[in-house]
Structures are given as C-alpha cells and as structure tokens.
N, C-alpha and C positions, 0 to 999 in steps of 0.2 A: 486184667492188664498183665502183660508179660512182665515177669519179675526182673527181666534184664532191661526194662525201659529206663532210659537215661533222661533226667531233667536237668537242664543247665540254664542258669541265668547269666547271659552275656551282657555285662554292664560296663558303662564308660561314657565319656562325653561324645559329642558329635564328631563326625569325620574320623571314626575309628574303623569303619568298614563292617559294622555289625550286620547290616542288612545284606551286604554282599556275602558275608560268611554264612548267613542263614540260607540263602539261595543255594549256595554250593552244597551245604549239608542236606538240603531237601532233595536236590537232584541226585544225591548219592543213595537215596532210597527209592523203592519201587513206586510208592505213593506218598503224597504229602499235602498238607494244608498250611497256608501262611495267611495270617490275619493282619491287616494293615489299617492304620488309623484314618486314612482318607481315601475316598474314591479316586482322587487324582494319583495318589501314590500307588494304589492297587493297579491302576491302568499302566503306570510306568513299569512296575515289576512284572506284570503280565507280558508286556511287550518284550522285556528282556528275556524272559524264559521262553517265549515263543520263538525268538531269534535263535535260541540255543537248541530247543527240542522240537520245534514245529507246532502249528496250531492244533493238530489233531489230538494231542494229549494234554493240553492245558485249558483249564476252565477259568472264566472270570465271572465272579458272582458278587454283585453289589446290590444295593437297594433298587437301583434303576437300570442295571445292566446284568444280563445273564447270558453268558456264552458257555455252553456245556457240550463239548463233543461227545460222541458215543463212547470213545475209548479213553475218557479222561483219566489221567494219572495224578495231575498236580492241580490243586485248587488255589487260586489267588482270590482272596476275598477281603471285603471290609470286615472289621472285627464283629460288627453286628450281624453280618450275613454268613459267618462261619457255620458250615453244616455240623450238626451234632450227631454222635453215634455212628459216624462213618467208618471208624476203625482204620484210619490212615496210619501208615508207618511213621510219619513225621508230622509234627504240629509245631508251628512257631507263632508267637504273638509279638508284634513290633510295638515300640513305644509303650512299654508296659507301665511306665510311670503315670500314664493317663488314668490309672486306677484312682488317682486323687482328684481327677477332674470333676467339678461339681455337676456338670450336665451328663457326661457319658461315663463317668468313672465306674458306676456299678456294672456296666457291661464288661469292662476290662477286668474288673475284680472277679466276675463270674468266670471269665476265660482263665484267669490265673488259678482259680480253685478247681475248675472242672475240665478244661481242655487238655487232653493228653494224647500223645502219639504212641503207637504200639511199641516203637523202638526208641524214639527220641523226641524230646520236647524242649524247645528253646523259648526263653523269655528275653526279649531284647529291650534295653532301655537305659535309663540314667542310674548312676551309682547310688542315688538317694533311695532306691527301692531295695537295697540289700537287707535292711532290717525287717520290713514287712514280709519279704519273700522267705527269709530264713525262718520267720515265725509261722507263716501260714503253709509253707511247703518245705517241711524239714528235710526231705530227701534231696532237695535241690542242691546242685553244685554251682559254684560261682567261677566265672571267667572274667577277668579284668582286661579291658582293651584300652590302650593308651591312644591319645589323639596323634595322628600322623603329622600334624603341623601345629605351629604355634598360633595363638589368638591374642592380639594385642589391642589394648584400648587406646584410641587416638583423640578422645575428647570430642568437643563440639565443632561442627563445620556447617557453613551455610549450604543450602541445597545447591545453589549455583556454583559452589566450589567442590562438589563431590567428584572424586576421581572416577575415571571410567571403570566399568565392570562393578558398579555399586548397586546394592539393593536398598531401597528406602522403604521402611516398614511403617504402615499406618494401621489403625485399629477400627476404622469405619470406612464405608464406601465413599462418603463425602471427602474424607481426608485423603484417601488414595487418589481420587479423581483430581483433587486440587493440586496435589504434589505432581502427578503425571502431567497436568497441564503446564505447570511451571517449568518442568524439565523439558517439555516439548519446545517451549519458547526459548529456553536458554541453551539446551544441549542437543536439540534435534529430535528428541522423542524418547519414549520409554515403553517397555512392555508392562502389561498389567496382569497380575495373578491374584485371584481371590478364590476362597474355598467354594463360593457359590457358583463359580464358572463350571460349565460342563468340561469333561476331560478334553473334548475336541477343541473348545475355545482355549482352554488353558494350554494345551500342547501347541496350538498355533501361536499363542502369545509368547510362550517360552522359546519357540523356534526363532522368533524375531531377535530375542536376546542371545540365544546360543549361537546363532549364525553370524552375529556381529552387526546386524542391521541397526540395532540400537545398543548403546553401552550402559543403559540403566534399566533397572527393574523396580517397579513399585508394587508392593504386595502387602497382603495382610499377614497375620502370624501363621497362615497356612503353609508358608515356605519352611517353617520350623519343623514340620513333620516329615522329615526324610526325603524331601525333594532335592535331588542332586543337581546343582547348577554351578556353573563356573563363576562364582562370586568372589571378589577380592575384598569387598568392604560392605559391611551392614550398618545402616544408620537408622536409629529409632526416632521417628518424628513425635512419638509420645511414649510415656512410661505407664500409662493406664489404659484400661479397656473396659467395655461393657460386657459382662459375662452372661447376659441374658436376664439378669435380675437387677444388677446395680453396677455402677462404675467402681473399679478397684485398681489398686496399684499392682503391677506385675512383680512377681517374686523373682529373686535373682536366678533361680534355676530355669524359670520361664524365659527370662531374657537370654540366658546362656543357650537355651535350646534354639532360639532364633539366630543369635549372634554366631553360633557355631556353623551356620551355613557358609560363612566366609572362610575361604581357604580350603580348597579341596585337594585330596591327595597329599602330596608333599609340599604344596604351596602354602605359605603362611597367609593368614587373614587378619583383618583389622575390623574393629567395630567402634561405634561412637553414637553420638546423638546429633540431631539437627532440628531445625524449626523451633517450635516452642518447648521442646523437651529440655528439661534442666540437665546439666552435666551429672554424670554418676559420681557418687562420693567414692573416695579412694578405696574404702573397704569393699564396696560392692563390685567395683571394677576389678579389683585384684582377685576377688572370689571367682568371678567369671573367667578370668584368665587362668586361674589355678584349678578350676573345676571343683571348688569346694563349696558345698551347699548343705543346708540343714537337712538331715535325713528325714524322710517321711515316716510318720508314726502310725497313722490310721489311713485306711482306704475306704472309699465309698462303696456301699454294698446295698443290694436290694435282693430280696428273696426270689430265687428262681424256681422253687418248688411250689407252683401255683395250684390253687383249688378253683375249679371251674363249675362248681355246682350251681351257684347263683352269682349275680353281679356283686352282691354284698360280700359273699365269701371270697370272691376274687380280689376285691379291694382290700379285705382284711389280710389276705395272704401277701399282697404286695406291700402292705404297710407293716408287716411283721418286723420287729427290731432285730438287729444282729446280736450275735453272742461273741464274746472275745474282745479284748482290748484293742486289737489292731483293725477292727472294722467299725465303721460308723454308718448310720442310716443315711442313705442318699436323699437329697432333697426331692421334692415331688417333680417327676419328669413330665414332659408334655403328654406322653401316652396315658399316664395315670390321671392327669388333669382332664383329658378328653373323656376317659372312662367315667369319671365322676360327673362330668357335665351330661353325658348321654344317659347316665343312670337316673337323672331327674326328668327325662322325657318319657311321658306315658307310653307313647307308641313303641319306644325301644324296650321299655320294661315289659310290655305285653308280648314282645317277640322273644326276649332273652329269658326263656323259662326252662331251658334245658342246658345241660353241660355243653353240648355241641354248639348251641346258639350263643352261649356265653363265650366259648372259645373263639367263635367267629367274630363276636363283637370285640374281643381283645385283639385279634389280628387286625381288624379294621382300625382300632385306636392306635395301633403302632405305625400307621402311615405317617411319616414325618410331615411336619408343617413346613413344607418347602416354600409356600407362598408368603408366610409370615405376615398376613394381613391383620388378623386378630384371632384370639382364642375362640370367640363365639362363631366367627366365620368358618374357622377350621372345623369346629364341632358340627356345624350345620352340614358341611360337605360330607363328613364321616357318617352322619345319620342317613343321608340319601344313599350313600354307597352300601351301608349295612342293610337298609330296607330292601334294596334291589337284590343283594346277595341272599338274604334270608327268605325273601318271597319267591325268587326265581332260581336261585342257586348260581346265578351269574349276573353280571352287569349287562343290560341290553345293549346291543350294537348301536342302535340309533342314538341312545343316550351318550355313550362314550364318543360316538362319531361327532355329535354336536359340540362336545367339549373340546375335542381335538381340532375341529374345524375352526373354532373361534381363536385358537392359538396359532394356527398355521398361517402366519403372516410374517413377512420379513421387513416390512417398512417400519419407520419410527426411529427414535433415538436410542441411546444406550440404555436408559432407564426402562423404556417400553420393552425392549428386547430382553432385558434382564428379567422383567416380570414374566414375560411369556416363557422364558426358559425355566423359571421357577414353577410356573403352572404346568408345563408339559412334564416336569419331573414327577409330579403327582401321578399322572396317568401312565408314565413309564414305569413307576413303582407298581401301580395296580396291575399293569399288563404282565409284570414279571411274576406275580403271585399265581401259583398253580390253581387252576379251576375257577378263577375269578372272571374270566372272559371266555366266550365260546371258542373263538378262533385265536388261540394264544399266539401262534406264529404270525398271523396277520397283524394283530394289534401291537405285538412287540416290534415288528418291523416298521409299522406305521408310526408309532410314537417315537421310535429311534430316528426315523427319517425326519420327522418334524423337529426333533431336538437337534439333529445335525444341521438342518437348514437354519434354524434360529441361532445355533451356535456359530455358524459361518457368518451370518449377518452381524452377530454381536462382535465377532473378531474383526470384521471389516470396519464397523463403527468405532471400535476401540482404537484400531490402527489409524483411521482417518482423524480421530480427535487427538490422539496422544502421540502419534508418530509422524514426523515430517520426513518422509522417505528420502526426498532429494537431499536434505541436509545430512541425514545419517549415511546415505550412500557416499556423498562427497567427502564427509569426514573420514569415513573408513578408507577411501581411496587415498586421501591425503596422508593419513596415518601410515598406510602401507607404502607410501611414496611411489605409487603407480602413475604412469603417464595417463593423463585424463584426455578424453576425446571430446572436443567441442564442435558444435555445428551452429552456423548462423544462417538463417533464412533471409529471403529478400526483404522482410519487414524488420530485420535487425534483431529478431528474437534469438536468444542464445540458449541452447540446450547442451548440458554436459552429462555424458553417460545417459542420454535420453531424458534427463530431467530439466525442465524449464528453470533457468536461474536468473534471467533478466534480459536486458536489451543492450546491444552495442550501438551507441549513438555517436557517430563519427569515430573518434578514437578514444572514447571514454565508455567504460562499462557502467551501466546503471542496474544495480541489483533489483530483483523483484521487490516491489514496495510492500508486499505482504510479510516479508521477512523482517525480523527485528532482533536486536541484541546479538547474541552469539550466532544465531542462525544467519543473520545478514553477513556477519564477518566470515562465516564458513563459506557461504555462497560466493562472496566476492573473491576470497582467497582461491577457491577451486576454479572459478571462472577465469580469473586473470592468468592463472597458470596454464589453463587449457587454451586460452585465446592467443597465446604468444605467436604462433604461426599466422593466425588470422590478422594480427596487427601489421605484420610485414607485408602480407599480400595486399591488404587494404591501403597501406602507405604507397605501394608501387602504383596501384590503380589511381590513387588520388594525385600522385605526382604527374601522371600522364593525362589527367582529365583536362578538358578544355575549360577556358575561363567562363564559358556559358553555364557551367555546372556550379560555379562559385559565385557568391554574392556577399555584400555587406548589409547589415541592418542599420536602421536609423539610430540605434544605440551603440554602434561601433562593433557589433558582433560580426564574425566571419562564418558564413554558412556553406556547407557542402550539401547541396540538396536541402533537406529539412533538418539537418543536424549541425549544431554549432561545433566548429573545429578550432576556433580561436577568437581573438578580439584585437582591435586596434588600440595602440597606446601611443602617447605623444612622443615624437622624435625631436631632434635638435632643430629641424626645419619643419614648420607647420605643413608644408607640402610633401614631406617625406615621413609619414607615420610609420611606426614600427609594429611588429606583430608579436602577440603572445599566444601560444598555441595551447589547445586543450587536449592533452595526450596523457593517458594513464602512465604512471611511472613504470608499471610492469611492462609496457610496450617497449621500453628501452631507448637509449639516446639516439640510435640510428633512425628509428621511426620518428622521433621528435624533431630531429634536425631536418629530415626530409619534408615533413609537414610544414615546418617553419619556412624553409626555402620556397616551397610552392606558394604559400600564402603571401610571402613578401613579393614574389614575382607578380602575383595577381594584383595586389594593391598598387604597386609601382606602375604597372601598365594602366590600371584604371585611372590613376591620377594623371598620367601622361595623356590619356585620351580625352578625358572630360575637361581638363584644365590646359589644353594645348595652347589657346591664345594667351593665357596668363604666363605659362612657362616660356613661350616665345618672347613675351615682353621682358621677362626676367633675364633671358639670355642675350637680348639685343644690346651689343656693345656699342652700337652707333649712337645710342642715347647718351647724352652728356648733360652735365650741369643740372639745372632745375628739372629738366625732363626726366633724367635718370632718378633723381630723388623722388619725383612724383610717381614714377613707375614702381619704385620700391614700396611706396605707400599703397599702391594698388595691389601689389602682390601680397603685402602684409595683411590686407583686408580682403583677400580672396576675390578681387575684381569688383567690389562694390564699396563706394565711399559716399556718405552723406555730404552734400556740397557745403553745408554749414560748417562741417568739421575741417574742411580744407579751403575755406574761402580765400584766405590770403595767398596760399600756394597757387590756387587757380589764377588769382589776380596777377601774380608775379610771372606766370607763364607767358612768353611772347607767342606770336602766331606761329612761328617756326616750330617751337617746342610742342605747341598744341597739335600742329599738323603731324609731327612725328608720332605723337601718342595716338592720334586718331587712326593712323595707318594700322595700329594694332587692334582696332575695333573699339577703342575707348570712346564713349559718348559723354560729352559734357552736358548733362541735363540741368534743368533749372533747379531741381531739388537734389539730384543724385548724379554722381559720376560713376558710370558703370560700363560693363562690357556685355552687350545684349546676348551674346552667345552663351554666357554663363548664367543666364536666367532660365534656361531650360530645366525641366524637372530633374534630370539625372545629375547635372553639375550642382544644382541647388541641394539635392539630397546629400551629395558627398561634401559640399561646402559646410553644411551644418555639422556633419560629423567631425571634420577637420577643425572647424572653429571651436566646437565643444571640447575636443581633445586639448587644443591650445589653451582654452580657458580653464581646464581642469574640472569641468562640470561632472557631477555624479550622475545626473539624469539629463540626457540629451534632448533638446527640443525636436519635434517632428516637423517635417516640411508640410505646408498646406497642400491640400489635394490639387493636382494639376488642373489648370484651366480656369481657376477662379480669379476674377478680377479683384474682388474684395473678399476679405475674411474677417471674422470677429477678432477684435483686439484681445490679446491674452493678458489678463490682469497679473501683476507681479512677475512678469516675464523677465528673464535675464536681459539687462540693457544690451541693445544691439542685435537681439535675435530677430527682430522684424526686418532689419536691413539684410541679415544673412539669408533670410527667407526670400528676399527680393521684394519686400513690401515696405510701406511707410505707414506707421500708425497715425490715424487722424480721427479723433473722436472714438466712437464705439467700434469702428471698423478700421482695418488697414487696407490700403489700396496698393496694387502692384505698381512698382516704380515706373515701368515703361508706360503704363496707362495713365499714371499721374502726369507724366511729361506731356502726353497728348492733351490731357485736360488743361494743363498750364498754357498750352498754345491757344486754346479756346478762350481762357480767362484773360489773357493779355489784351485781347481786342475789346474787352468789355470796359464800361465806365464804372470803376469801382468807387467813385466819389458820390455820384448821385444814386448809384445802385443799379443792379441788373437782375434778371431772372434766369433760372436754369433753362437751357434749351433741351430739346429732345435728344440732340446729339450728346450733350453732357450726360444726361441720364443713361443714354444707350451705352456709351463706352464704359461707364462705371457699373452698369447693371444694377442700379439702385432705384428705390422708390424716391419720391420727392422728399419725404421725411428723412430717409437715410442720407440722401445727398446733402441736406441742410446740415446734418450732424458732421458729415465729412468736411464741408466747407468751413464750419466753425473750427474744426481741428486744424485746418490749414491757416487760420488766422482771420477769417472773414466773419462779419456779423451777419446773422440771418434773422430778418424780421418776418414774422408770420402774418399773413393777412387773408381776408376772404373777400370774394367778389362774385358778382353774378356770373354764372357760367355762360360762355358764348359757345354756340354750336361750332364744333371744329369743322374746318373745311375737309372735304373728302380726301384731300391730298395729304392732310396732316397725319403724321405718324404718331402712334401711341407708344408710350413706354412699355417695355415688357422684357421678356427673356430674349437676349441677343447672344450672338456668338461673335467673337472677335473677327472670325473669318468673314462674316457677313457685313461688317461695317465698311462705310466708305472712308476714303482717305487713310488707308492702311499705312501703318508706320513700320519701322524695323521691328520685327517681332522676335521674341526670344524662344519661340516654340517652333518645332518642326511642323510642316504642313499637316493639318488635321489633328495635331496632338493636344490642342487647347480649346476649350469651349468656355465661353463666359458664363458666369453664374446666372441662374435663373433669378429673375426679379419680378416683383408683383407690380402690376400696373397701378398707377395712381387712381384711387376711386373717383368716380364721377362727381360726387359731392360728399360732404362730411358725414351726412346721415345715410349715404348709400342710395339716395333716391335718384334713379336714372330714367324716369318715365317721360321726360319732356320730349316731345316728338320734334323731328327735324323741321325747322321753319316756323314753328308755333311760337308766337310771342306771348309772354306771360300776361295774363289778364289782371285787372285790378284786384280781383278777388283771390288771385293765386300768389303764393310766395315764390319769388324767383329762386331758381336752383343755384346754390352757391358752390364755389370751388375754392380750394386752398392754394395759396401761392406764397413764395418766399422772395424777399428782396435781399440781395447780398451786397454788402459794402465792405471795403477793407477796414479792418478794425484792430490791427496790431499796433502796439506801442514800439518805440525805438528799442526798448530793451528786449522785446520779443523777436523771434525769428522773422526776418524780413519776408515780405511777399515777393512777387516776381519782379525784382529789380533787373536792370540791364546786365549787371555783372553776374547775376545768378540765373538768367533765363537760359533756356536750352539752346546750346550751340548745335546747329545742324537740324533744328526742328523745322518742319514744313510750315510755310506761312499759312495761317488760318484762311479757309475758303469762305466766301460769301459775306464777309464783314464789310461795313461801309468804310471807304477810304477817301471820300471826297474832301476837297478843300486844302489839301497840302501835297507837296511833292518834296520830300526830304532828300537832301543830298547825303550820300554816304560819307561817314567820317572815317578818314584814314584809308589805308589800303584794304580793299575788300579781301575776304578770305577766299581760298580756293573753293570753287564749287558753289559759291553763293551767287544769287541772281539779283538784278536790279529790281526796283519796285514795279517796272513795266514788264518784268518777266524775261528781259533780254540779258545776255551775259554782260558782266561788267567790262568796261574798256571801250564802249562805243564801236564805231566802225573799225577803227584801227586797233582797238583794244585786243588784248590777248584772249583768245577764246577760253571758256571755262574748261576745267579739267574733264576729260572724257570719262563718262560713266558716273560723274558726281550727281548727287540728288539735288533738288531745288530746295534751298533753305532761305529763311529770312534772317537778316542780321539785326533787325531792330523791330520793336513793336509798332503798331499803327498809332498815329497821333490823333487823339480825339479832338473834335471841334469845340467841345465845351471847355470852360475855364479849368485851369489846372487845379486839381485837388492837392493841397499841400501835404495831406496825409497819405496820398497815393504813393505806393513804392516806386512808381516811375516818375514822381514829381521832379526830382533833381535832374534826371536825364532829359525830361521834356523841357524843363526851363533852360537847360543848356542849349538845347536845339533851337529854341525860340530866339536865343541871343544870336545864334549863327544865321 
C-alpha cells in the first residue's frame, strides 16, 4: 500500500452530508469503490454518479444486480459485494457502525480491517464508532460533522393526526400494511418502503411520496440507512423489533439513526411515537436530540482467512474465535448454518472431496435466503444447485428456465407478488455469479426482466391498496390553491381533474359512497369548489325548464326529472304551500333563490290548475250567509265533506243556497258532499299532500291506484285519510264515494224491513264478490244474514258477476275520471256452489238419489240503532241522484212536497209545473227528489220510516 494512503473516519449524526462528501472525494480520484449497506441505497448512489459522469464509467454490483461497463472507473456496491484486490485509488464504506449488527456485522468489520484505497479510505458512520476505529485502525484520522438541522422530540400522536410529510415506521410487514391501510382511509394514501422491495418497486413508491401524490410514507427501518427523502416528521409505531432470532428493544442509537431521516438539509425535523408505542422517557429523547449515545466497545467478527481443504476444515476456520478485546465472535450466520446442514448430506460429502469442490460449496452456501420459507427448504435448494454445478460445471438451462417460468406471473395480491419477487431474487443472484450459467447475458437479462415485471405489478398493487389517487390529487390541488376543473356527464357523474368524485343530484352533490372519513371530506370539498360554475349553469337551465319536467311526490318532495330539488312545507293557507329547496350551500344564495322561485311558481300553478273549482268557490263573492260559510267548510276540507259531519249545516241550507253551491259543481250526496272533478287521480294525489302538510304528518298516505272502485281498508290509518282519498271505509274495504252514491240510489228502492238480496247491478258497480259485498253492507249499517238454497239454473239472459269497468256499466253517473282513465277493479265471480260443484246440466232436475246443488245468498236488513250513523234518510239522500231504473212503483202517486228543485222531474218523467208550469232548466239532468214508497207496512226501524209516515198523513 502506498505510504501516502489516507484513512479518515467521517463520523457524526444523520443529515450531516457524509455520503455526499464521500461521493465528491471519490470522483476526485481516477478510480474508486464505495460500499453501501443496502441494495436500495446502492442504486440511489449509482444513479447520482451516473447523472454526473455518465453510465460508461460507473458500475453497479450487488448480490442481484451487476452492471459493469468495459471502462469502469467507479464501483458502487453493497458492502458484501465489494470487489477485493482491485487496487482502486479510493475506497469508502458507509454506515460503518453496522460492525455491531448481529447479522451482518462481521462483513462490515472485515471491510474496516481489510478494505483500503491506494490513496484514500473513508469510513462513514456514527460517532459511537470512534473508540473501536481508533483501537483497530490506529492510523485513522477523525472528522466530526455536525447535523445541519435540529431534531426535536414531539411526543405521542395518533396516526390520524400525523402532519403531512411524515414517515411512520413499523418493524414487520403486517404492521406496515395495517398502518398504510389506515392512512389510506384517513389521509388519502401512503407510499410503502421496505428492504425486501426491489429497487424498481422501492423507487416507484418513493416517487409517489417525493412527487407529492401522497403526503405519508410507511416504512421499515430500511429508511434509516441513508435513504434521502423529504421527511419532516418520523413516528415510531413500535420500539421493538425481531432481529432474526428474538424480539428486542431498539437501542437509542438505532432509534436516532431512523429518526434522523426527519429534516433534510437546513430544515429542522421532528420525531415521536404513535400507535401502541409508549412515549420515550426524557433521558432517551434528549439523548437522541443531542446525539449522545453509549460508545461501541466490541464489533462482530468472523475469520476471513478460510481453509478450503475439507468441509470440516472450512467450518473450523469459520468458527475460529477473534483475538483482541474490541472483537467478538459473530453469531452463526445463515451461510454457516447452510454449510453445516449440507455437510450432513452424504451426496454432498461425496462430492466435496477437494479444495475446489469445498470452495464451490461455500460459494453456494452464501446464496442469501431471500425466500425465507425455512432453513431446511433453503438448504434443499442449495443442495440441488451445488450438485448441478459440481456435476456439469453450470446449472442446466432447462432447470433454471422451469424455475423462472413458475415465477413469471403478475397476477395475485401483494403477498403473492412479494413471494415471487423474493423467489426471483434467488435466480437473479445465481445468474450474477460468474460461470454458474452457460449464457450469463441471457439469464441475467431474463431474470432482471422477470424481476422488473413482478416489481411493477407489486408497485401497482401497493398503490391500489394503499393509495387513493383521487383523494391525494385533490388534496394536493386544494393545498396548492389551484383552480379545479370539474366535468359532469349526462348521468350526473362528477369528475374533478379526471377523477370520479361522486354525483350531482339536482343541486346537491353526493360524494362517492366508497369514500369515508377524511377521504369523503376531501372529495366533497374539492368537488364543491370545482362545481361552482356548474351550479349556476344548472340553475339557469332549471329556471327555464317547462313544468312538465317538474313534479311532486306523494311524500311532498319536489323532483326535477329523477332528482329531488326541494320539498313542500305547510303555509299559512292550506292551498298555498311553501317550498324548501335542496341546494348545497357552496352553490351560493343566487342559485338557491332562483331554484326557490322556480319551484314556488310550479306548485302555485299546479294548485291553481288541479283545484280550479275549489279556488273559484273560494273567490265567489256572490255567495252570502250560510252558503258562504258552507263554501268555507268545503275549501277547508279540500272539496270533500262526510255528510254526517255537516248534517245540520246541510239541513239549514235553503234551496237557493244549495243551488248557488251546486253551480260550483258541489254534489250533495247521501253519504258525502263533494266536488266530482276533484275525485280525479291528479287532484286526489295533490289533496293528500296538502292535507298531510296541514295535519303535520311525518309520513304522508299514498293515494289508491287509479280506477279501483274498492280498496282494502288501512288499519290504524290517520282519521279522515279515507275521505281525502275519495273513499269511505266500510268493513274490510273502502268504497269510492261516487260509486257509493250510486249504490245508495239502488238501496233506497229496496225493502230494508223484510230484507232484500244484492242484485247483479250492485255487485257490478262495486266490483265485489257476494261475500265482500256483505261485509260492505254491514259496514254501512245493514245486517247480513247468510243462507243456502238449491241453485236454480240462471236464465241465459242473466248476467254473472265479474270484472267490470265503470265505463261499461249502464246508468252512468257523473264520473270523477277523464274518459278512459279509470277501470273498475277485477272481481271474482261468485262460485256456483259452496263446494265448487258445477256439474248440473241445464234443464236437468235433481233426482231423488242426487243432492241438490246449493248456492249461498245474503239477506240484508237495516240494522243500525239511533246512536249509530243513520241509513239513507231523506235529509241525507243524494241530491241530484238519478232515479233508480226498473224498480216497482205501483200503488202510489205521491205529490211533491214544497217547491220542486230546479232540474228535478215529476214521477211521470215530465217537468214540474204541468202544462203551464215553468219548464225545467235547460241542460239539467233527471233526478228524483224522494225515494219510492213500498207497498208493504212501514218498518219503524227503517231510516225512511219517519218520512214515509209523514207522507201517508198527507
């Protein structure tokens, strides 16, 4: 060695620029070698030197990568791969304090003792190495470098409260993944860096962090070995690690090595703990901040002067103890364990009989256990490789091809890809060894290509799992206060900066439901900021939209197309509801007011159109006295009043008042006072909404389907809801009020004292079976007695009950439906007999041996007491109802009492007034003013008894 060779130990804490200083010194020499602790760091330094001197003079040599140009001047290597005996002008070893590492320390100690440059040698590391270096390398000079920024302990923080540009450190793969997953949900994502990653995957992950796509880094202690990243804060999720043999607490200097990654250059950094890690005690925290640690006294050492005569001799040389107080025997490394295992295999012992064979076996045993499956599994693979090399001098192409082919897949999850990456590293290492494969160039390129493909796939899976790109992009843009660009497609899907963030439903933004917590907040914040111009454009389009594009729901919602844009709320006047709009606050007051005005115009016009008869009644100032009061009651009840509720008011109305009210379409029915036009489906639907608002209901009742004559009664319904629907509850079903009035006309002609049966017309207009009709009649106050009798063959002309439509019935009355808009409910025909036997042939009389076919019938009689609602009395019968057709009227000719009403006809069908009488009002319908008088004795319980008795007296 040249006597002028200079050995310098450059010692100090992290962020002192030691590695940068070594690179500058190396480039000042013609040739140089620098050894680095990690493959990742070696790649980083290689890229830096290539950028300064070009790739033609820089080599990269690691266990799995070998780039050696013909005119190489500078060698960048892992410490294990540093070439020996090259005679380079400059040699440097980084992180020299790893001499004390229990796994790799003996390699660093060997470089400390034997690696020298012809002109200059540098050892870079912690100040704790000053004592051992001074003792083992007496000629070494020392250079102290101070940290360029301060490092401050900030205590414990939750992971969810980590500041941006933080690195959270875990000491197991499971721990790293769990932390990264939590940060993705809370902060938008994190990059993941582990020592087991390939340089390609690691660089891609670091790029996510360095480029600002994510603000958080989750890593193992690999980041403590010289990786230069822009980290402001380092948090330890644990203070212990598994060192390959056992769990142990990290020493203060180890924590300092990692914490020192915070604060680069002149920027100060902070460190602390998180998760389950307990806070550091004051003494340890202060020692890390002041860079004061217990000096190292002994270094791990293993003999490098090996004997290759036999396997036993090699093992003895490897286990030789050190001499000197500063060296301690290293624990048994993986390569020595593999050698001992193979030494027990007879086939291996039979082959390793020469020094050359033993040296080859040792080289094979030094293949790292990248896979980490088990010691036995690793030894088995080494045995196969050794046998191929010993027998053939190389590994067969077909054998290595099969191994590589099994690994060359990019499907699967993170764990599967990580295993493949570990497996391919074994064959990448094998391909880098000189002479182990026939076509070194091919297999080095092939294994590198597979590693790159698997690395890219692993990076993609890591990013998919631990990085929400859209959230990270939007957070970065928000932080930079840049204008965000939003796009909304015809389905309402919103993308901001090309990332899907949710949907615009009307004037409210609905974030993507897959986003949660902080992610959801970030999406909404970015989206609302970007959607500001879209809200104004949409408001203009909505304001000019026709009413046909807007509608209300049965629960009072206001819809624009398929999106809710507001809801109705009660106003001071039931017929003047107010509007509450659904507009995001970010849209601004102008948009909100425009939407509110448009919706108010819509509902005002809708009420005016559907309740035009009612509003005309309300505005009619010609109505005075009792008529005006009754009109107010009609308006108050949205055009429908049960007659029992206003019996006295109706009785008090004179004929002139009634006539004035009838001009507005009010019909005085036997059971209900109503306006037929308001029974149509559209007014009914709106009436239910307005009534529900006035009542303050939380859940609004829904209108029955259009066209049904009867519907099932709703149990526990809000009182009055059947009336607002245009129905009257009667038993298990409710019947539409206009059809009930038609039924009442038919019932008035029947003898309710002795009883009567239902006719086909009654069943037809109600659309019911006989059993259902009986229940309906009982709901109206009639008694229904069930009976059976022999069935008589119906005449061919008799109609059977069944499904009918109102439009097909005879004797049509004023209908509340538009032509063709209503169809009566389907009904089941009454069975021919109770047991369903319908085999009797027409005209066949039952024989004595045959049972007669029976049919069910019901006899109806009036059954209400005085306390119950009255049946069809004269003062409650329908005014303006058509006189029933086809009923017996013999034996009496009643004289009309009092002045006949306009439009009524005499019993002979002629207009009232005789020859000289005033003709009936033109256009009036034919109505009966009184019920027919039965010939039988008057039933005192009949609701018409009092009226008929009075007539008999007259």
